[in-house]
C-alpha positions as CSV (number, residue, x, y, z in Angstrom):
1,M,0.0,0.0,0.3
2,I,1.5,3.5,-0.6
3,Q,1.8,5.9,2.0
4,T,0.9,9.5,0.9
5,P,1.5,12.5,3.4
6,H,-1.6,14.0,4.6
7,V,-2.5,16.8,2.7
8,D,-3.9,20.0,4.3
9,W,-6.2,21.5,2.0
10,F,-7.1,24.9,4.0
11,A,-3.2,25.7,4.3
12,M,-3.2,25.8,0.2
13,S,-6.6,27.4,-0.2
14,P,-5.3,31.0,-1.2
15,S,-3.5,29.4,-3.9
16,L,-6.1,26.7,-5.0
17,A,-8.7,29.7,-5.1
18,L,-6.5,31.3,-7.5
19,L,-6.2,28.5,-9.5
20,G,-9.7,27.7,-9.4
21,A,-10.0,31.2,-11.1
22,A,-7.4,30.4,-14.0
23,A,-8.8,27.7,-15.1
24,I,-12.4,29.0,-15.0
25,A,-11.1,32.1,-17.1
26,L,-9.0,29.8,-19.6
27,L,-12.4,28.2,-20.1
28,A,-13.7,31.6,-21.1
29,A,-10.8,31.9,-24.1
30,V,-13.7,29.1,-26.1
31,L,-17.0,28.6,-24.4
32,V,-17.5,32.7,-23.7
33,P,-18.7,34.7,-26.6
34,A,-16.3,37.4,-27.5
35,G,-18.5,40.1,-26.6
36,T,-18.5,39.1,-23.1
37,R,-15.1,37.3,-22.6
38,K,-13.2,40.4,-21.3
39,A,-15.8,41.6,-18.7
40,F,-16.4,37.5,-17.5
41,S,-12.4,36.4,-17.3
42,A,-11.6,40.0,-15.2
43,T,-14.5,39.2,-12.9
44,V,-13.6,35.8,-12.4
45,T,-10.0,36.6,-11.8
46,F,-10.6,39.6,-9.3
47,G,-13.0,37.1,-7.6
48,G,-10.5,34.7,-7.5
49,F,-7.8,37.4,-5.9
50,I,-10.9,38.2,-3.8
51,G,-11.2,34.7,-2.8
52,A,-7.5,34.1,-2.1
53,F,-7.0,37.6,0.0
54,V,-10.0,36.0,2.3
55,A,-8.4,32.6,2.8
56,A,-5.1,34.3,3.7
57,A,-6.8,36.4,6.3
58,L,-8.4,33.4,7.7
59,L,-5.2,31.4,7.4
60,Y,-3.3,34.3,9.5
61,G,-6.0,34.2,11.9
62,L,-6.6,30.3,12.3
63,T,-2.8,29.4,12.5
64,P,-1.0,30.7,16.1
65,D,1.5,28.3,15.7
66,A,4.0,27.8,12.7
67,T,3.8,24.1,11.3
68,A,4.9,22.0,8.6
69,V,2.6,20.4,6.4
70,I,2.9,18.1,3.2
71,S,5.9,16.6,4.7
72,G,7.5,19.7,5.2
73,S,7.4,21.1,1.9
74,L,5.2,24.3,2.5
75,A,5.1,26.2,5.7
76,R,1.7,26.8,7.1
77,D,2.3,30.1,9.4
78,R,1.4,33.8,10.0
79,W,4.9,35.3,8.1
80,G,3.5,33.3,4.6
81,A,-0.1,34.2,5.4
82,L,0.4,37.8,5.7
83,A,2.5,38.1,2.6
84,Q,-0.4,36.3,0.9
85,I,-3.1,38.9,1.8
86,I,-0.4,41.4,0.4
87,L,0.2,39.5,-2.9
88,A,-3.4,39.2,-3.7
89,G,-4.3,42.5,-2.5
90,A,-1.8,43.5,-5.3
91,G,-3.6,41.0,-7.7
92,A,-6.8,42.5,-7.2
93,L,-6.0,46.0,-7.8
94,T,-4.0,44.9,-11.0
95,V,-6.9,43.3,-12.4
96,L,-9.2,46.7,-11.9
97,T,-6.1,48.8,-13.5
98,S,-5.9,46.1,-16.3
99,Y,-9.4,46.3,-17.6
100,G,-9.4,49.4,-19.5
101,E,-6.3,48.3,-21.6
102,K,-7.3,47.7,-25.7
103,T,-6.2,44.4,-26.1
104,K,-8.4,42.6,-29.0
105,E,-6.8,39.1,-28.7
106,H,-5.9,36.9,-26.0
107,V,-8.1,38.9,-23.5
108,A,-9.0,35.8,-21.1
109,E,-5.8,34.2,-21.5
110,Y,-4.4,37.6,-20.4
111,Y,-6.5,37.2,-17.0
112,T,-5.7,33.5,-16.8
113,L,-2.2,34.1,-16.6
114,L,-2.8,36.9,-14.4
115,A,-4.1,34.6,-11.6
116,A,-1.7,31.8,-12.8
117,A,1.4,34.2,-11.7
118,G,-0.7,35.3,-8.5
119,A,-1.3,31.6,-7.4
120,G,2.7,31.0,-7.9
121,M,3.3,33.8,-5.5
122,L,1.4,32.7,-3.2
123,F,2.4,29.3,-3.1
124,L,6.1,30.4,-2.8
125,A,5.4,32.7,0.0
126,Q,4.7,29.0,2.0
127,A,7.4,27.1,0.2
128,S,10.3,25.8,3.0
129,S,11.8,23.1,0.7
130,L,14.4,23.9,-2.0
131,L,12.5,21.7,-4.6
132,T,9.1,23.8,-3.6
133,I,11.0,27.4,-3.9
134,F,11.9,26.6,-7.4
135,L,8.8,24.9,-8.9
136,A,6.7,28.0,-7.4
137,L,9.3,30.4,-8.6
138,E,9.3,28.9,-12.3
139,W,5.5,28.9,-12.3
140,F,4.9,32.5,-11.6
141,S,7.5,33.3,-14.0
142,L,6.8,31.6,-17.0
143,C,3.5,33.3,-16.4
144,L,4.9,36.4,-16.2
145,Y,7.3,35.9,-19.1
146,V,4.0,35.4,-21.5
147,L,2.3,38.4,-19.8
148,C,5.2,40.6,-20.8
149,A,4.8,39.9,-24.6
150,I,1.4,38.7,-24.6
151,D,0.6,41.7,-27.2
152,I,2.7,40.2,-30.0
153,E,1.8,43.2,-32.3
154,R,4.0,45.4,-30.6
155,K,8.0,45.1,-30.9
156,S,8.6,46.4,-27.6
157,R,6.1,44.0,-25.8
158,L,8.2,40.9,-27.3
159,E,11.7,42.5,-26.2
160,A,10.7,43.1,-23.1
161,G,9.1,39.4,-23.0
162,M,12.7,38.3,-24.4
163,K,14.5,40.1,-22.1
164,Y,12.9,38.9,-18.9
165,L,12.8,35.3,-20.4
166,I,16.7,35.5,-20.8
167,T,17.2,37.1,-17.2
168,G,15.0,35.3,-15.6
169,S,16.5,32.1,-16.7
170,F,19.8,32.7,-15.4
171,G,18.4,33.9,-11.6
172,S,16.8,30.6,-11.7
173,A,19.8,28.9,-13.3
174,F,22.0,30.5,-10.2
175,L,19.1,29.4,-7.4
176,L,18.7,25.6,-8.9
177,F,22.6,25.5,-8.8
178,G,22.8,26.9,-5.7
179,S,20.0,24.7,-4.1
180,A,21.8,21.6,-5.7
181,L,24.9,22.6,-3.8
182,I,23.2,22.9,-0.6
183,F,21.4,19.8,-0.9
184,G,24.7,17.9,-2.1
185,A,26.3,19.3,1.7
186,T,23.0,18.7,4.0
187,G,21.2,15.7,2.3
188,T,18.0,17.3,2.8
189,L,15.8,19.5,0.5
190,R,13.6,21.2,3.7
191,L,15.0,24.7,5.2
192,D,14.6,23.9,9.0
193,K,16.4,20.4,8.0
194,I,19.2,22.1,6.4
195,G,19.7,24.4,9.5
196,Q,20.0,21.8,11.6
197,A,22.4,19.9,9.5
198,I,24.3,23.1,9.0
199,A,24.7,23.3,12.9
200,E,24.9,20.1,14.0
201,R,27.8,19.3,11.7
202,G,29.7,22.5,11.8
203,L,28.9,23.4,8.1
204,S,29.0,27.0,8.2
205,D,32.4,27.6,6.5
206,D,31.8,24.3,4.3
207,P,32.8,25.5,0.7
208,L,29.8,24.2,-1.1
209,I,27.5,25.9,1.9
210,V,29.0,29.3,1.2
211,T,29.0,28.8,-2.7
212,G,25.8,27.5,-2.6
213,L,24.1,30.2,-0.3
214,A,26.1,32.8,-2.6
215,L,24.3,31.3,-6.0
216,M,20.9,31.5,-4.1
217,L,21.2,34.9,-3.1
218,V,22.1,35.9,-6.5
219,G,19.1,34.2,-8.4
220,L,16.8,35.8,-5.5
221,A,18.7,39.2,-6.3
222,F,17.6,38.7,-9.9
223,K,14.0,38.8,-9.0
224,A,14.1,41.1,-6.3
225,S,15.6,43.9,-8.8
226,L,19.0,44.3,-6.9
227,A,22.0,46.2,-8.1
228,P,24.1,44.9,-10.1
229,F,21.4,42.1,-11.0
230,H,18.8,44.6,-11.9
231,Q,20.0,45.0,-15.6
232,W,16.8,43.9,-16.7
233,T,14.4,46.2,-14.9
234,P,13.9,49.3,-17.1
235,D,13.7,47.8,-20.3
236,V,11.2,45.3,-18.9
237,Y,9.1,47.7,-17.1
238,Q,8.9,50.0,-20.1
239,G,8.3,47.5,-22.8
240,S,5.4,45.5,-21.1
241,P,2.0,46.2,-20.6
242,T,1.7,48.8,-17.7
243,P,-0.8,46.9,-15.6
244,V,2.0,43.8,-15.8
245,S,4.8,46.3,-14.8
246,G,3.0,47.7,-11.8
247,F,2.1,43.9,-10.8
248,M,5.8,42.8,-11.1
249,G,7.1,46.1,-9.3
250,A,4.7,45.1,-6.3
251,A,3.9,41.2,-6.4
252,T,7.3,40.0,-7.6
253,K,9.4,42.1,-5.2
254,A,7.4,41.3,-2.3
255,V,7.4,37.8,-2.7
256,A,11.4,37.8,-3.2
257,F,12.1,39.3,-0.2
258,V,9.4,37.1,2.1
259,L,11.2,34.2,0.5
260,M,14.3,35.7,1.2
261,I,13.9,36.1,5.0
262,R,12.5,32.6,5.0
263,V,15.3,31.1,4.0
264,L,18.2,33.0,5.6
265,Q,16.5,33.0,8.9
266,T,15.3,29.2,8.8
267,S,18.5,27.6,6.7
268,F,21.5,30.1,7.3
269,Q,21.9,31.7,10.6
270,E,24.9,29.9,11.1
271,D,26.5,31.9,8.1
272,A,25.1,35.3,9.3
273,H,28.5,36.9,9.6
274,L,28.7,36.2,5.7
275,W,25.5,37.1,4.2
276,T,24.6,40.3,6.5
277,V,27.6,42.2,5.1
278,L,26.9,40.7,1.3
279,L,23.3,42.2,1.8
280,A,24.9,45.3,3.3
281,V,26.9,46.0,0.3
282,L,23.9,44.8,-2.1
283,S,21.7,47.0,-0.5
284,V,24.4,50.3,-0.7
285,A,24.7,49.2,-4.5
286,S,21.0,49.6,-5.2
287,L,20.5,52.6,-3.4
288,A,23.2,54.2,-5.4
289,V,22.5,52.5,-9.2
290,G,18.6,53.1,-8.7
291,N,18.5,56.7,-7.7
292,L,21.5,58.3,-9.5
293,A,20.2,56.5,-12.6
294,A,16.8,58.0,-12.0
295,L,18.0,61.1,-12.3
296,V,18.7,61.0,-16.4
297,Q,15.6,59.3,-17.2
298,K,12.5,60.8,-19.2
299,D,10.2,58.4,-19.4
300,V,8.1,58.0,-16.6
301,K,8.3,53.9,-16.4
302,R,11.8,54.2,-16.5
303,I,12.1,56.3,-13.5
304,L,9.9,53.8,-11.7
305,A,11.7,51.0,-12.7
306,Y,14.7,52.5,-11.3
307,S,12.6,53.4,-8.1
308,S,11.7,49.9,-7.6
309,V,15.5,49.1,-7.6
310,S,16.4,52.2,-4.7
311,H,13.2,50.5,-2.9
312,A,14.8,47.1,-2.9
313,G,17.9,48.3,-1.6
314,F,16.0,50.2,1.6
315,M,14.0,46.8,2.4
316,L,17.5,44.9,1.9
317,M,18.7,47.1,4.7
318,A,16.2,45.6,7.0
319,V,17.0,42.3,5.9
320,A,20.9,42.7,6.4
321,A,20.2,43.6,9.9
322,N,19.2,40.2,10.7
323,N,17.0,41.0,13.5
324,A,13.2,40.6,14.2
325,I,12.3,44.5,13.8
326,G,14.0,43.9,10.2
327,G,11.4,41.5,9.4
328,R,8.7,43.3,10.9
329,A,10.1,46.1,9.0
330,V,10.0,44.6,5.8
331,L,6.4,42.9,5.9
332,Y,4.8,46.8,6.8
333,Y,7.3,48.0,4.2
334,L,5.5,45.9,1.6
335,I,2.1,47.0,2.2
336,P,2.4,50.7,1.3
337,Y,5.1,49.7,-1.1
338,A,2.7,47.4,-3.3
339,A,-0.2,50.0,-3.2
340,M,2.0,52.9,-4.1
341,S,3.8,51.3,-7.0
342,I,0.6,49.9,-8.4
343,G,-1.1,53.1,-8.1
344,A,1.7,55.2,-9.6
345,F,1.8,52.7,-12.8
346,A,-1.8,52.9,-13.1
347,V,-2.1,56.6,-13.7
348,V,0.9,55.9,-16.3
349,A,-1.4,53.7,-17.9
350,A,-4.4,56.1,-17.8
351,R,-2.1,58.7,-19.8
352,E,-0.8,55.9,-22.0
353,R,-4.5,55.2,-22.7
354,E,-5.2,59.1,-23.6
355,L,-2.0,59.5,-25.7
356,G,-1.6,56.6,-27.3
357,R,2.3,56.4,-26.6
358,D,4.7,56.1,-23.6
359,V,4.3,58.7,-21.3
360,S,7.5,60.8,-20.4
361,V,7.5,63.4,-17.9
362,E,7.0,66.4,-19.7
363,D,3.3,64.3,-21.0
364,L,2.3,64.6,-17.3
365,A,2.5,68.6,-17.5
366,G,-1.0,69.9,-16.0
367,Y,-2.5,66.3,-15.6
368,G,-3.0,67.4,-11.8
369,W,-5.5,69.8,-13.4
370,E,-7.0,67.3,-16.4
371,R,-8.0,64.6,-14.3
372,P,-7.8,65.6,-10.3
373,V,-8.3,62.2,-8.7
374,L,-5.3,60.6,-11.1
375,G,-2.7,63.9,-10.4
376,V,-3.4,64.0,-6.5
377,G,-3.1,60.3,-6.7
378,M,0.1,60.3,-8.3
379,W,1.0,63.5,-6.2
380,I,0.5,61.5,-3.1
381,F,2.4,58.2,-4.4
382,M,5.5,60.2,-5.3
383,L,5.4,61.6,-1.6
384,G,5.4,58.3,-0.6
385,F,8.2,56.9,-2.5
386,A,10.1,59.9,-0.8
387,G,9.1,59.2,2.5
388,F,7.3,62.3,3.3
389,P,5.5,62.1,6.6
390,L,1.5,61.2,6.4
391,T,2.1,58.4,4.1
392,G,3.6,55.0,4.6
393,G,6.3,55.3,2.7
394,F,7.9,57.3,5.6
395,V,7.0,54.9,8.3
396,G,8.5,52.0,6.4
397,K,11.7,54.0,5.6
398,F,12.2,54.7,8.9
399,Y,11.3,51.0,10.1
400,A,14.0,49.8,8.1
401,F,16.4,52.7,9.2
402,T,15.8,51.6,12.7
403,A,16.3,47.9,11.9
404,A,20.0,49.0,10.8
405,Y,20.5,51.4,13.8
406,R,19.7,48.4,16.2
407,H,22.4,46.1,14.5
408,G,24.9,48.9,14.5
409,W,25.4,50.1,11.1
410,I,24.5,53.9,11.6
411,W,26.9,54.2,8.2
412,L,24.0,52.2,6.4
413,V,21.5,54.7,8.0
414,I,23.4,57.4,6.6
415,V,23.6,55.9,3.0
416,G,19.9,55.2,3.3
417,A,19.1,59.1,4.5
418,A,21.9,60.4,1.3
419,A,19.6,58.3,-1.0
420,T,16.5,59.5,0.3
421,A,17.4,63.3,-0.5
422,V,19.1,62.4,-3.9
423,S,15.5,60.8,-4.6
424,L,13.7,64.2,-3.8
425,Y,14.8,65.5,-7.4
426,Y,13.1,62.8,-9.6
427,Y,10.1,62.3,-7.3
428,L,9.5,66.0,-6.9
429,G,10.1,66.7,-10.6
430,I,7.2,64.8,-11.7
431,V,5.0,66.5,-8.8
432,R,6.0,69.7,-9.9
433,Q,5.3,68.5,-13.8
434,L,1.4,67.4,-12.4
435,F,0.4,70.8,-11.6
436,L,1.9,72.7,-14.1
437,R,0.1,74.1,-17.1
438,P,1.1,72.4,-20.2
439,S,3.4,74.6,-22.2
440,A,1.8,76.2,-25.8
441,G,2.1,73.9,-28.5
442,R,1.5,70.8,-26.4
443,P,-2.1,69.0,-27.0
444,V,-4.6,69.3,-24.0
445,V,-6.6,66.6,-23.1
446,V,-9.3,67.9,-21.3
447,A,-11.2,66.8,-18.4
448,G,-14.3,64.3,-19.3
449,G,-13.2,64.1,-23.1
450,S,-12.3,61.3,-25.1
451,P,-11.2,58.8,-23.9
452,P,-14.1,58.9,-21.2
453,R,-12.4,58.3,-17.8
454,D,-11.3,54.7,-16.8
455,A,-13.9,53.7,-13.7
456,L,-12.2,51.0,-12.5
457,L,-8.7,52.2,-12.8
458,Q,-9.8,55.2,-11.1
459,V,-11.4,53.0,-8.0
460,A,-7.8,51.3,-7.8
461,V,-5.7,54.7,-7.6
462,L,-8.4,55.8,-4.8
463,A,-7.8,52.4,-3.0
464,C,-4.1,52.8,-3.4
465,I,-4.4,56.2,-2.0
466,A,-6.1,54.9,0.9
467,I,-3.6,52.2,1.9
468,T,-0.7,54.7,1.5
469,V,-2.4,57.3,3.9
470,G,-3.8,54.8,5.8
471,S,-0.6,53.1,6.7
472,F,0.5,56.2,8.2
473,F,-2.5,56.4,10.5
474,G,-2.7,52.9,11.4
475,V,0.5,52.1,11.7
476,Q,0.3,50.5,14.8
477,P,-2.3,47.5,14.0
478,L,0.2,46.8,10.9
479,I,3.1,46.8,13.0
480,D,1.0,44.6,15.1
481,L,0.1,42.2,12.4
482,A,3.8,42.1,11.0
483,K,5.0,41.4,14.2
484,S,2.9,38.3,14.8
485,A,4.1,37.2,11.3
486,A,7.9,37.7,12.1
487,G,7.1,35.7,15.3
488,S,6.9,32.8,12.9
489,L,10.4,32.8,12.2
490,P,13.6,31.9,14.3
491,F,15.1,35.6,14.5
C-alpha cells in the first residue's frame, strides 16, 4: 500500500482559489462569446484574488503556531499568510487597472496568466523546501514572461518578454545550482533540516554551503531587482503592458523578499556573519544605482523601474540587519510600497491610453488639473516613495533605518538618508509637472473628453491612496500584524 502524506487543503486554499479562477478564465477563451469574454474573465480573476485574500486572512487568524505541512514542503504560518494577503491585494488592484487596456486578442488568456502567476506567488510565500521553492518560482515566472509579451503586435512587448525570459532564466539557474550544492552538503531539501544540519555538523564554513548560499542569493537578487542584477528591470518595465509592470514591481518584489528572509533565517543563521555583510553591500549598490540612474531618465516607467531598485535597497537594509525588527520592517514596508507602485503605474496607464504612446515626464504637465483624482494620486504616491510624513513610505523607511541602527550599522542609515535626499529630485520633479499648465504647442487632454474616464482604474487609484495614507495613520495595527507574522521565524 502506497503511503501518501496528509494534505492540509486549508493551508493551500489561497493558491487553490486562484488556480480555480485561472482554470475558469481559461475556459472562457473558448466557451464565452467574444463580446462578454473580457468582462467574464476579469470578474472571475478579480473574484479569485478576493477569495485568496479572504482565505489568507482566515489562515492568518487560525494559525497561531507555525507548522510544516505536506511532508515539510510547505509552511503553514503567519509569515506566509500575511505575505499572501499583500500579494492577493496587489493582484486584485492589478485586475482593476488592467480592464481598460485596449487588447483585442488573448483577453481571457491575459487574466488566466495573471491569476496563475498570483497563485504561484502565493505558493512560493509558503514554500519551505528547496524543491517547492524552485517549482513555485518557475511557476509564476513563466506566466510573467508570457504576460510581458502577450501583445505580440508590438515589438516593445516582445522585446520585454524576451529580455525577462533570458535574465530570469539566468536567475533561476543560479538558484537551482545553489540549491543543488546545499542539498549535496546537507543531504536534505527542507529548510529547517538544512539549518539543523549546518549547526550540528559545523558546516557554516563549508565551501559547498558558502558557494550554494551565494548562488541562491544571486538568484533571488535577480527576482528582487537588486543592483547589480537589475539590468533587466528598466527595459522590461518600459516595454511590458503597464498594469503588468505595476504587478511585477509590487508582487514579484514582495514575494522575493519574503522568501529571502524565510530562507536566511530558517537555514543559514550559522552563516549570518557572511550574508549580512553581503546584503549590506548590495543594499548600498541598489540605493546608489537606483537613485543616480533615475536622475537622468525621461520616461516615467523607467523612472519607476529605477525607483523600484532603490526601494529594494531600503528593504534589503532591513533584511541585512538580521533582527526581528528587520523582519517586521520588511512586511510593513511592502504594504504601502505595493499600493504606491500599483497606483503610480495605474496613473501612467491612464495617460498612455489618452496619448496612445509611452509617457514622458513632460507628458504629465498639467495632468493634475486635467484629471484631479489621478493627479492627486500620483502626487501622493511620489511623496510616499520619497518618504514624506503622512504616508506609509515614511514609516517604512524609518522602520528599515531603525533595524539597521539596532544592528549597529549607523553608516548604512547615513547612506539611506543620502539616497532619500537624492531621490527628492526626480520624485518632486514629477509632482512639479503634474500641476503646471502644459506649455504652448502641447496637446491638451480635457477632463471629461475622449477617451472617457476609466472608472475601475480610478477605483484602484483611490484604493491605493487609501492604503498609502491609511498605513501611516493605522501604523500600530499593521505593525502588530507584522510582529505576529515575524514571530513565525527563528529571528
